[in-house]
C-alpha angles and dihedrals in degrees: 000000000000092000091053091051091047091050092051090049092048090051093052102033112021090150088066095058132081091185145348126222123198104194109188088337136107138205089232124116115234117276115238088255092055092046090052091049090051090049089054089051090051090051090052092051093047090049090056094253103116088131086077088060091043091055095053115021102062095051094043089064091068128072109261090242090057102046097092093045091046096046093122092052090047090051090051092050090047090054090050090057090054092047095048114096113249091237089055092054091047091049091050092050092045090050091055092047092051100044115118128231108267101180095111092046090055093048090054096040119110089209116111111247138206125188117196115193134178113228089218098045112141093191095051104026117212092249091057091046091049090051090051091049091050093051094047106058090162091066129083110228128207123187121205101210099204102034139099122195093312099061093147087065099032097049104013097164094050091043092050092047091051091051094045092049091051093047090050095045124114116249090265089058095246120144135162098216126092127217115241112222094008132086124217128197134165110265092243090063096049 
């Protein structure tokens, strides 16, 4: 959800931003298939069955190779699902359903941009991320080779280095540092 909030803020107040990071997030609106899946999740929550979401959703955010290693983090996220009020989950899902496509806004924006994608993300498959990178030549792109959707937990050092490098970059995006464990390529080469 942070990416969606950041995109809306960028659209309304670009003059207040020095940069925008989409970390495992996209400017795309939901496809009809995703909207329908979210509606099914809303129905489960309203039917008092959010435990079905709690059993699946947290683990699916991690690369399959990392799930055993990240079992404690998955357990924490599962507990958060149980602790979150049903109305909050429904509002979150409805917000994702209703969000507009902001691709063109990003292409026109003067705000520096960084996309961080996990190569093993099941929510944003690599092919979708590569297409986004190719259609956003204005954005810097960092790939976390061994991450799913939760790269900040799966590869925290590489994620932090990518963010620090972006924050420390000159307005033209140039830096001298390299990101250990992450690969960066101009969006046009993705």
